SEKE-260208 format. One line per field, with one value per residue: x, y, z of N, C-alpha, C in turn; residue in one letter. Coordinates in steps of 0.1 Angstrom, whole numbers, plus 5000, padded with zeros to 4 digits. Atoms other than C-alpha are relative to their C-alpha. Last residue first. Layout:
! residues N
n.px <- (X;...);
n.py <- (Y;...);
n.pz <- (Z;...);
ca.px <- (X;...);
ca.py <- (Y;...);
ca.pz <- (Z;...);
c.px <- (X;...);
c.py <- (Y;...);
c.pz <- (Z;...);
code <- (a;...);
! end
This chain:
! residues 365
n.px <- (4989;4989;5002;4991;4989;5004;4989;4989;4999;5011;4999;5013;5001;5007;5009;4994;5002;5010;4994;4994;5008;4999;4991;5005;5006;4990;5005;5008;4991;4991;5007;4999;4986;4997;5006;4992;4988;5004;5003;4988;4993;5007;4995;5009;4992;5008;4997;4992;4993;4985;4997;5008;5003;4992;5009;5009;4993;5003;5014;5009;5014;5008;4999;4997;5004;4997;5007;4991;4986;4997;4986;4997;5012;4999;5006;4990;4998;5012;4998;4990;5006;5010;4993;4995;5012;5005;4991;5002;5011;5013;4998;4999;5003;4996;5007;5014;5006;5005;4991;5003;5003;5001;4991;4988;5002;5002;4988;4989;5002;5000;4986;4993;5004;5013;5012;5001;5012;5002;5004;5006;4999;4996;5006;4991;5005;4993;5009;5003;4988;4997;5010;4997;4988;5002;5008;4991;4991;5008;5002;4987;4996;5009;4995;5009;4999;4990;4989;5005;4997;5001;5005;4996;5008;4994;4985;4992;4991;5007;5009;4992;4997;5013;5003;4991;5004;5012;4997;4995;5008;5001;4995;5008;4994;5009;5013;5009;5009;5010;5010;4998;4987;4997;4995;4986;4996;4993;5004;4999;4997;5002;4996;5009;5001;5014;5000;5009;4992;4989;5005;5006;4989;4994;5009;5000;4987;4988;4999;4990;5001;4995;4998;5000;4989;4995;5003;5001;5013;5004;4993;5006;5013;4998;4994;5011;5010;4994;4998;5013;5004;4992;4998;4992;4987;4996;4989;4994;4994;4992;5000;4988;5004;4992;5004;4992;5004;5013;4999;4994;5010;5011;4995;4998;5013;5005;4993;5005;5014;5000;4994;5008;4996;5008;5012;5005;4998;5000;4994;4995;4997;4988;4999;5004;5008;4993;4991;4986;4997;4999;4987;4989;5000;4996;4986;4993;4999;4990;4996;4997;5007;5014;5006;4999;5010;5013;5001;5003;5013;5009;4999;5007;5014;5006;5000;5013;5001;4995;4991;4988;4989;5002;4999;4986;4993;5004;4993;4986;4999;5002;4988;4998;4988;5001;5010;4995;4990;5006;5006;4991;4990;4995;4987;4991;5004;5007;4991;5003;4994;4991;5006;5004;4988;5002;4996;5011;5007;4996;5007;5014;5002;5011;4998;5004;5012;5012;5004;5010;5009;4995;5009;4997;5013;4999;5005;5014;5003);
n.py <- (5006;4991;4993;5005;4991;4986;4991;5005;4993;5002;4993;4999;4996;4987;5000;4999;4987;4998;4998;4987;4989;4999;4990;4993;4987;4989;4996;5011;5011;4996;5002;5014;5004;4995;5009;5013;4998;4999;5013;5008;4996;5007;5014;5007;5007;5010;5000;5011;4994;5000;5005;4993;4989;5000;5002;4989;4989;4997;4996;5012;4996;5010;5002;5014;5002;5013;5004;5007;5002;4988;4995;4999;4999;4990;4988;4992;5005;4996;4986;4999;5004;4990;4989;5005;5003;4987;4996;5009;4995;5004;5005;5014;5005;5014;5007;4996;4998;4986;4991;4997;4986;4995;4989;5005;5005;4988;4991;5005;4997;4986;4996;5003;4990;5003;4997;5011;5008;5012;5012;5010;5015;5003;5013;5009;5005;4994;4990;4989;4991;4993;4989;4990;4994;4992;4988;4991;4994;4989;4988;4994;4993;4988;4988;4995;5010;4997;5010;5014;5007;5014;5009;5013;5011;5012;5000;5011;4995;4999;4989;4988;4999;4997;4986;4993;5002;4993;4985;4995;4990;4988;4989;4997;5007;5010;4995;5002;5012;4999;4992;4986;4996;4987;4991;4999;4986;4997;4987;4998;4986;4997;4986;4991;5006;5000;5001;5010;5013;4998;4999;5013;5010;4996;5005;5015;5004;5001;4989;5001;4987;5002;4987;4999;4993;4990;4985;4994;4997;5012;5001;4991;5005;5012;4995;4993;5010;5008;4991;4999;5013;5002;5015;5005;4994;4997;5007;4992;5010;4994;5010;4999;5003;5011;5013;5004;4991;5003;5012;4998;4993;5009;5009;4993;4997;5013;5002;4991;5005;5012;4998;4992;4986;4993;4995;4989;5003;4989;5004;4988;5003;4994;4999;4986;4997;4992;5009;4995;4998;5013;5007;4993;5004;5014;5001;5000;4987;4992;5007;4990;5002;5001;4987;4991;5004;4996;4985;4996;5004;4991;4987;5002;5001;4987;4998;5003;5013;5000;5011;4996;5000;4990;4987;4998;4997;4987;4991;4999;4990;5005;5005;5013;5001;4990;5005;5012;4996;4993;5010;5005;5007;5011;4998;5000;4988;5002;4997;4988;5000;4989;4990;4988;4992;4995;5011;5005;4990;5002;5011;4996;4996;5008;5015;5005;4993;5004;4989;4991;4997;4987;4993;5002;5001;5009;4995;5002;5007);
n.pz <- (4994;4997;4987;4989;4998;4997;5000;4991;4988;4991;4987;4995;4986;4997;4989;4987;4995;4989;4986;4998;4995;4985;4995;4988;5004;5004;5013;5006;5003;5010;5013;5003;5003;5013;5010;5000;5007;5014;5004;5000;5013;5011;5001;5009;5010;5007;5014;5005;5011;5002;5013;5011;4991;4988;4988;4998;4996;4986;4998;4999;5000;5007;5014;5005;5014;5004;5013;5009;4994;4992;5004;5014;5008;5011;4996;4993;4987;4992;4997;4990;4987;4994;4994;4987;4991;4995;4989;4988;4992;5005;5014;5001;5013;5002;5011;5000;5013;5001;5006;5014;5002;4986;4997;4995;4987;4991;5002;4992;4986;4998;5000;4987;4991;4993;5008;5010;4999;5009;4993;5009;4998;4986;4997;4993;4987;4989;4993;5010;5002;4987;4999;5010;4996;4988;5004;5008;4991;4993;5008;5002;4988;4998;5007;5010;5011;5010;4999;5001;5012;4996;5010;4998;5005;4995;5003;4994;4990;4988;5001;4999;4986;4993;5003;4991;4986;4998;4999;4987;4994;5008;4993;4987;4988;4995;4996;5011;5000;5010;4994;5002;4993;5006;4990;5000;4999;4987;4996;4985;4996;4986;4997;5008;5013;5005;5014;5005;5002;5010;5014;5004;5003;5013;5011;5000;5006;4991;4991;4990;4992;4986;4994;4986;4994;5010;4998;5013;5005;5007;5013;5010;5004;5009;5013;5007;5005;5011;5011;5007;5007;5013;5002;4989;5001;4986;4995;4989;4990;4990;4989;4991;4987;4993;5004;5012;5011;5005;5007;5013;5009;5004;5010;5013;5005;5005;5012;5010;5004;5008;5013;5009;5000;4990;5006;4990;4986;4990;4987;4992;4986;4995;4985;4997;4987;4990;4993;5002;5014;5007;4996;5006;5014;5002;4997;5012;5006;4993;4988;4989;4987;5002;5004;4989;4990;5006;5000;4987;4997;5006;4994;4988;5004;5004;5015;5005;5007;5014;5005;5007;4991;4990;5006;5003;4987;4996;5009;4996;4990;4986;4994;5004;5008;5011;5010;5007;5010;5011;5007;5010;4993;5007;5004;4989;4993;4987;4989;4992;4986;4996;4991;5009;5003;5014;5009;5008;5009;5014;5007;5003;5014;5006;4999;5013;5005;4992;4991;5004;4990;4994;4991;4986;4993;4989;4987;4998;4988);
ca.px <- (1469;1434;1414;1418;1387;1367;1369;1345;1316;1318;1341;1344;1376;1376;1401;1417;1400;1413;1432;1411;1406;1427;1415;1399;1409;1435;1409;1423;1451;1429;1403;1428;1433;1396;1390;1415;1399;1365;1379;1396;1364;1345;1372;1364;1381;1363;1387;1373;1355;1335;1300;1301;1293;1297;1267;1284;1312;1289;1289;1327;1344;1378;1402;1398;1396;1396;1396;1405;1391;1359;1358;1352;1352;1380;1375;1399;1370;1361;1396;1392;1358;1372;1402;1380;1360;1392;1405;1374;1376;1410;1446;1436;1444;1443;1441;1449;1482;1504;1507;1483;1499;1501;1492;1476;1441;1450;1465;1439;1410;1424;1432;1397;1382;1401;1426;1456;1469;1501;1507;1527;1534;1537;1536;1543;1528;1545;1519;1545;1559;1525;1516;1548;1543;1507;1515;1542;1518;1490;1515;1527;1491;1481;1512;1499;1526;1529;1496;1476;1488;1473;1487;1490;1489;1502;1496;1458;1444;1413;1430;1458;1432;1418;1453;1460;1429;1437;1473;1461;1439;1465;1473;1450;1464;1441;1457;1493;1511;1540;1560;1580;1584;1548;1546;1525;1489;1483;1460;1478;1465;1464;1461;1458;1481;1491;1526;1524;1555;1539;1507;1524;1546;1516;1498;1527;1532;1496;1466;1467;1437;1446;1424;1426;1417;1394;1390;1388;1399;1433;1449;1422;1433;1470;1463;1439;1465;1493;1471;1460;1496;1506;1478;1477;1464;1434;1422;1388;1379;1355;1342;1335;1312;1320;1299;1316;1288;1293;1330;1325;1300;1323;1353;1334;1322;1357;1370;1343;1352;1389;1384;1359;1378;1359;1374;1408;1418;1412;1416;1392;1388;1372;1346;1338;1356;1366;1355;1340;1306;1306;1315;1288;1262;1272;1271;1237;1221;1215;1187;1171;1155;1164;1198;1208;1195;1216;1247;1241;1238;1269;1290;1279;1290;1323;1330;1336;1372;1373;1352;1339;1315;1285;1297;1304;1269;1254;1273;1262;1226;1230;1226;1197;1200;1164;1165;1198;1186;1155;1176;1199;1169;1146;1128;1091;1068;1086;1095;1073;1085;1062;1047;1063;1082;1049;1060;1057;1087;1095;1088;1115;1147;1151;1185;1182;1184;1207;1232;1242;1274;1289;1286;1307;1289;1318;1311;1333;1367);
ca.py <- (1271;1279;1250;1241;1249;1219;1183;1155;1175;1165;1174;1149;1154;1136;1109;1115;1101;1069;1069;1057;1020;0997;0992;0960;0951;0926;0904;0884;0908;0939;0920;0919;0956;0962;0939;0959;0992;0980;0970;1003;1021;1002;1013;1050;1066;1093;1110;1116;1140;1117;1123;1131;1105;1083;1082;1097;1072;1042;1040;1039;1072;1056;1077;1091;1124;1134;1169;1175;1197;1211;1185;1161;1164;1151;1133;1105;1083;1106;1101;1063;1065;1087;1064;1034;1052;1066;1031;1021;1052;1044;1057;1077;1114;1128;1166;1189;1174;1174;1136;1118;1105;1069;1058;1023;1037;1057;1028;1004;1024;1024;0987;0980;0999;0975;0986;0969;0998;1016;1051;1078;1107;1145;1153;1190;1213;1234;1225;1208;1189;1176;1167;1147;1128;1121;1109;1086;1072;1068;1050;1026;1018;1012;0990;0967;0949;0981;0976;1008;1041;1062;1097;1125;1162;1195;1227;1229;1263;1252;1260;1236;1208;1213;1214;1180;1166;1181;1170;1135;1130;1111;1086;1059;1062;1073;1107;1093;1107;1131;1131;1102;1065;1055;1017;1000;0991;0956;0942;0912;0905;0870;0856;0818;0790;0810;0801;0814;0833;0868;0857;0845;0875;0898;0879;0883;0920;0927;0940;0917;0912;0885;0885;0853;0847;0830;0801;0763;0753;0737;0770;0774;0743;0751;0787;0773;0747;0773;0798;0770;0761;0798;0802;0838;0854;0830;0832;0843;0828;0848;0833;0863;0856;0873;0893;0926;0940;0909;0915;0951;0942;0916;0939;0966;0942;0928;0964;0970;0939;0947;0983;0976;0948;0915;0903;0901;0881;0880;0857;0864;0836;0848;0828;0834;0803;0799;0772;0800;0783;0768;0801;0819;0793;0797;0835;0835;0827;0790;0766;0790;0762;0773;0786;0755;0733;0751;0749;0712;0705;0726;0707;0674;0685;0697;0664;0667;0664;0690;0692;0726;0715;0725;0705;0674;0676;0678;0647;0629;0638;0618;0634;0642;0679;0685;0653;0663;0698;0686;0661;0689;0706;0734;0755;0747;0757;0732;0744;0727;0704;0703;0668;0651;0626;0614;0593;0625;0631;0606;0620;0643;0628;0630;0641;0677;0696;0670;0678;0645;0626;0615;0579;0569;0570;0584;0600;0589;0604);
ca.pz <- (6972;6961;6948;6911;6890;6882;6869;6879;6864;6828;6799;6771;6752;6718;6708;6674;6643;6628;6595;6565;6562;6540;6504;6491;6455;6467;6485;6514;6523;6520;6540;6569;6569;6566;6596;6616;6606;6617;6651;6656;6645;6673;6698;6691;6721;6742;6766;6801;6825;6848;6861;6898;6910;6880;6856;6825;6828;6827;6789;6789;6779;6772;6794;6829;6848;6885;6900;6937;6965;6948;6920;6938;6976;6997;7031;7025;7018;6989;6975;6977;6959;6932;6927;6921;6894;6878;6876;6857;6834;6820;6823;6854;6856;6891;6898;6928;6937;6968;6969;6993;7025;7037;7002;6999;6995;6964;6944;6960;6946;6911;6914;6925;6895;6872;6845;6862;6884;6891;6905;6888;6911;6915;6877;6875;6849;6822;6796;6773;6803;6814;6778;6773;6806;6798;6763;6776;6802;6776;6753;6780;6789;6753;6749;6776;6796;6816;6834;6835;6849;6876;6869;6895;6887;6901;6883;6880;6871;6852;6820;6830;6835;6800;6786;6803;6786;6752;6754;6763;6732;6712;6739;6727;6692;6663;6656;6657;6687;6680;6713;6700;6710;6703;6711;6685;6692;6680;6653;6639;6604;6589;6554;6557;6570;6601;6614;6649;6662;6657;6674;6706;6707;6704;6731;6756;6748;6756;6736;6706;6684;6659;6628;6608;6572;6548;6572;6568;6603;6612;6621;6647;6666;6667;6680;6707;6718;6720;6740;6763;6770;6776;6802;6815;6783;6783;6747;6735;6701;6679;6647;6624;6594;6562;6537;6540;6563;6585;6588;6597;6624;6639;6639;6656;6683;6688;6693;6718;6738;6737;6749;6777;6794;6798;6765;6781;6750;6713;6683;6654;6628;6596;6577;6540;6528;6492;6467;6447;6442;6477;6494;6474;6484;6520;6520;6502;6535;6541;6532;6509;6490;6455;6464;6483;6456;6429;6451;6456;6419;6411;6436;6421;6387;6401;6418;6456;6467;6494;6525;6536;6563;6543;6513;6534;6549;6514;6504;6535;6526;6494;6460;6437;6442;6453;6474;6490;6497;6514;6534;6543;6560;6547;6572;6572;6543;6522;6487;6462;6435;6405;6398;6368;6391;6406;6437;6458;6481;6509;6543;6558;6573;6611;6623;6611;6644;6659;6631;6615;6621;6589;6576;6546;6513;6493;6460;6431;6423);
c.px <- (5000;5012;5011;4998;5009;5012;4994;5012;5010;5003;4987;5000;4986;4999;4994;4989;5007;5000;4989;5005;5007;4991;5000;5011;4994;4993;5008;4996;4993;5011;5009;4993;5002;5014;5003;4994;5009;5013;4997;4997;5013;5007;4993;5005;4990;5009;4992;5003;5010;5004;5014;5004;5013;4995;5009;4992;4991;5006;4996;4985;4991;4986;4991;5002;5005;4995;5005;4992;5010;5015;5004;4989;5004;4987;5000;4995;5011;5002;4989;5003;5011;4995;4991;5007;5005;4988;4997;5009;4998;4989;4987;5001;5002;4995;5007;4992;4986;4996;4994;5011;4997;4996;4998;5010;5013;5000;4999;5012;5012;4998;5002;5014;5007;4998;4987;4987;4999;4987;4997;4997;4994;5002;5006;4992;5010;4995;5007;4992;4997;5012;5003;4991;5004;5012;4997;4993;5010;5010;4992;4998;5013;5003;4991;5006;4991;5003;5010;5012;4995;5001;4999;4994;5006;4990;5006;5014;5007;5009;4992;4991;5009;5003;4988;4998;5009;4995;4987;5003;5006;4992;4998;5005;4992;5005;4992;4985;4992;4991;4988;4989;5003;5012;5004;5004;5015;5004;5006;4997;5001;5004;4996;5004;4992;5000;4986;5001;4991;5008;5011;4994;4994;5011;5006;4992;5000;5012;5013;5001;5009;5000;5004;5004;4999;5012;5006;4995;5001;4986;4995;5007;4994;4986;5001;5005;4989;4990;5006;5001;4987;4996;5007;5003;5010;5015;5003;5010;5007;5005;5010;4998;5012;4993;5007;4997;5008;4996;4987;5002;5006;4990;4989;5005;5001;4986;4995;5007;4994;4987;5000;5006;4992;5004;4991;4987;4995;5002;5001;5005;5005;5001;5014;4999;4997;4992;5008;5010;5015;5003;5002;5013;5012;5001;5005;5015;5009;4999;5010;5004;5002;4992;4985;4994;5000;4989;4986;4998;4996;4985;4989;4999;4991;4985;4993;5000;4987;4997;5004;5009;5013;5011;4999;5002;5014;5007;4997;5008;5014;5001;4997;5013;5003;5013;4999;4990;5005;5009;4992;4994;5010;5012;5006;5014;5010;4998;4993;5010;4996;5005;5010;4994;4997;5012;4999;5006;4989;4992;5005;4993;4985;4997;4989;5001;4994;4987;4987;4998;4991;4989;5006;4991;5003;4987;5002;4996;4985);
c.py <- (5002;4993;5010;5008;4995;5008;5014;5009;4995;5007;4999;5006;5001;5002;5013;4999;5001;5014;5003;5001;5013;5012;5000;5010;5008;5013;5012;5004;4988;4990;5004;4997;4986;4997;5005;4990;4987;5002;4999;4986;4992;5003;4993;4986;4992;4994;4989;5003;4989;5007;5003;4994;5007;5011;4998;4999;5013;5014;5005;5005;4987;5005;4988;5000;4986;4998;4986;4997;4994;4999;5012;5008;5003;5000;5011;5014;5006;4995;5005;5014;5001;4995;5011;5011;4996;4998;5013;5003;4991;5004;4994;4996;4985;4996;4986;4993;5003;5003;5014;5010;5002;5015;5004;5011;4996;4995;5012;5010;4996;5004;5015;5005;4997;5012;4999;5002;4989;4993;4989;4988;4993;4985;4996;4987;4991;4996;5007;5011;5011;5010;5009;5012;5011;5007;5009;5013;5009;5006;5011;5013;5007;5007;5012;5012;5003;4989;5002;4991;4986;4992;4986;4991;4986;4988;4988;5001;4989;5004;5002;5013;5013;5003;5004;5015;5008;4999;5008;5014;5006;5012;5014;5011;5003;4992;4989;5003;4999;4988;5002;5008;5015;5005;5013;5010;5001;5014;5003;5015;5001;5015;5004;5014;5008;4995;4998;5000;4989;4987;5001;5000;4987;4991;5004;4995;4985;4995;5000;5013;4999;5013;4998;5014;5000;5007;5008;5014;5006;5002;4988;5000;5009;4996;4988;5004;5007;4990;4991;5009;5001;4987;4998;4985;4995;5005;5004;4991;5009;4990;5005;4990;5000;4998;4988;4987;4996;5009;4996;4988;5003;5007;4990;4991;5007;5003;4987;4999;5009;4996;4988;5001;5007;5015;5007;5006;5012;4995;5013;4995;5012;4996;5005;5001;5014;5003;5007;4991;5004;5002;4987;4994;5007;4996;4986;4998;4999;5014;5008;4994;5010;4999;4999;5014;5009;4997;5005;5015;5005;4996;5009;5013;4998;5000;5013;5003;4996;4987;5002;4989;5004;5001;5011;5014;5003;5004;5015;5009;5001;5012;4995;4994;4986;4998;5009;4995;4988;5003;5006;4989;4995;4993;4988;5003;5001;5013;4998;5002;5013;4999;5011;5011;5012;5008;5005;4990;4992;5010;5000;4988;5003;5004;4992;4985;4995;5007;4996;5011;5011;5004;5013;5008;4997;4999;4989;5005;4999);
c.pz <- (5016;5008;5003;5013;5012;5002;5002;4999;5010;5013;5008;5014;5004;5015;5003;5011;5014;5005;5010;5014;5001;5004;5015;5005;5012;4996;4996;4986;4994;4996;4988;4986;4996;4996;4986;4990;4999;4992;4985;4995;4999;4987;4988;4998;4992;4988;4993;4985;4994;4987;4996;4987;5005;5009;5012;5012;5003;5004;5014;5002;4999;4997;4996;4985;4996;4985;4996;4987;4990;5006;5009;4993;4985;4992;4989;5004;5008;5014;5009;5004;5011;5013;5006;5007;5014;5010;5005;5011;5012;5010;4994;4985;4999;4986;4999;4988;5001;4986;5000;4995;4985;4999;5014;5004;5007;5015;5009;4998;5008;5014;5001;5000;5014;5010;5009;4992;4989;5003;4990;5008;4989;5002;5014;5002;5007;5014;5011;5007;4991;4998;5013;5002;4990;5004;5011;4996;4993;5011;5007;4992;4999;5013;5001;4993;4989;4990;4988;5000;4999;4987;5006;4989;5004;4998;5004;4996;5007;5012;5012;5000;5003;5015;5007;4998;5010;5015;5002;5000;5013;5006;4993;5008;5012;5012;5007;5004;4987;5000;4990;5006;4998;5007;4992;5011;5001;5000;5014;5003;5015;5002;5014;5002;4990;4986;4995;4985;4996;4998;4990;4986;4996;4996;4987;4988;4998;4992;5008;5008;5012;5007;5014;5005;5015;5005;4988;5001;4986;4993;4992;4987;4989;4995;4990;4986;4992;4994;4988;4988;4993;4993;4987;5000;5010;5000;5015;5006;5010;5010;5010;5011;5009;5014;5006;4995;4987;4988;4994;4991;4986;4990;4995;4989;4987;4994;4993;4986;4989;4996;4992;4986;4989;5001;5010;4995;5009;5014;5009;5013;5007;5015;5004;5015;5002;5012;5011;5005;4998;4985;4992;5003;4993;4986;4998;5002;4987;4993;5009;5012;5011;5013;4999;4997;5012;5010;4995;5002;5014;5003;4994;5008;5012;4997;4997;4985;4994;4993;4986;4995;4993;5010;5011;4994;4997;5012;5003;4991;5005;5010;5014;5005;4994;4991;4988;4990;4993;4989;4988;4993;4989;5008;4993;4995;5012;5007;5013;5011;5007;5014;5003;5009;4992;4996;4985;4990;4992;4991;4986;4994;4998;4986;4994;5000;4987;4994;5007;5011;4996;5010;5006;5009;5015;5008;5010;5014;5003);
code <- (s;p;p;a;t;g;t;s;k;r;v;i;l;g;p;a;a;l;p;a;a;t;r;v;d;p;e;i;r;s;l;l;a;q;i;a;a;r;g;q;a;e;f;d;l;r;l;t;t;l;p;p;d;f;y;a;a;e;p;t;d;d;v;g;a;v;s;v;d;d;p;i;h;l;g;r;q;k;l;a;l;m;a;g;l;a;m;q;d;n;a;a;v;y;a;t;a;e;p;l;e;e;l;a;a;i;a;d;y;g;s;k;a;s;w;d;g;r;l;v;a;r;s;r;l;g;a;h;e;i;a;a;t;y;a;r;l;r;n;r;a;a;s;w;t;q;p;g;a;i;h;v;v;d;r;h;g;l;l;a;l;h;g;i;l;a;p;m;g;a;g;t;s;g;a;p;e;a;d;t;l;i;d;s;e;a;a;i;f;a;p;v;r;f;a;t;t;e;f;a;r;k;m;e;d;t;s;a;l;a;l;i;g;a;l;n;h;q;t;i;l;e;l;s;e;e;i;a;r;p;n;h;a;d;l;s;v;l;d;l;v;y;g;a;e;r;a;a;a;s;a;g;e;a;i;r;s;p;g;y;q;s;i;e;h;t;l;a;g;i;r;h;s;r;g;s;k;l;s;r;a;t;l;n;p;r;y;g;l;e;d;l;a;k;v;v;k;a;r;t;e;p;r;i;g;e;f;g;k;l;f;r;s;v;t;q;h;s;v;g;a;a;t;a;v;d;y;i;t;a;a;r;a;p;v;e;r;p;a;s;p;d;s;s;p;d;p;p;p;t;a;i;a;p;d;a;d;i;s;e;t;s;e;g;m);
! end
């Protein structure tokens, strides 16, 4: 098939061609001091700039000898990182589409950051697409759009049941990996699960003399919230403590505040364990407004260890979860499907207990 000369929209940054090269064909070609454009690449390769544009956009049907010329010019001029040249040589994309949602939440955002870093280190570019979990039509349109792109693989980061169902019913045309926390239906939490550190946290409260505890749970459409609630319940029973109430929140500080503020009377508890740090923050304010002092009258703990947790008043005792490692493990799992010689990541470490000043000795009965 011959080369097509149909017009292709040019990148605004490269819309103006450079001056004509020297008329002396024997003169050595110099690499421009400025950044090379597709016109420089086209001149060096002896092809049209439309052909170079098609290469960079991943178009098929270019003759092998033309492909070789463009690849050579790209390498010589340094127009793109080696990633592009390698993709052109192999005919395989080095871009990964990452689908995520609730990106404003600490966990999903840190998982995405870890995935992006791991993809970059492996020689891939991660294209992040944030979906609106509350708009089924938008989810469907976004999934349809991304499946049309030239991608090496798709990483679907699912935190809620709705998003997991949407991903599982999508016919991806490239290798895909759905990273979703599974429901843990036994007392034996896997080391890397979000509830795995709960026994250490409840044990810490027990050692401080607490016997009556309240849990502020996250939204039950999130598997992480369900797992944290199950782990809390199992740890309470194992330690011989009493759970006085399970309140409901949506991960936000406001929901933690509202869960306490809405109570006519506080449960007879000396400790509160929120399913994340933001709900713990809201709960702390509501408890203070009830006239309680933390930790003298009541202890409060969270989960996640967000960067702000150390600066709460008082600093928050919490469980540190390595969300970045979760993102890296997800990319590793996807790469093992793209490149057979890539191994999956090692198991994740258990969450670590971070003791700060929001927990203290239980007050006398």
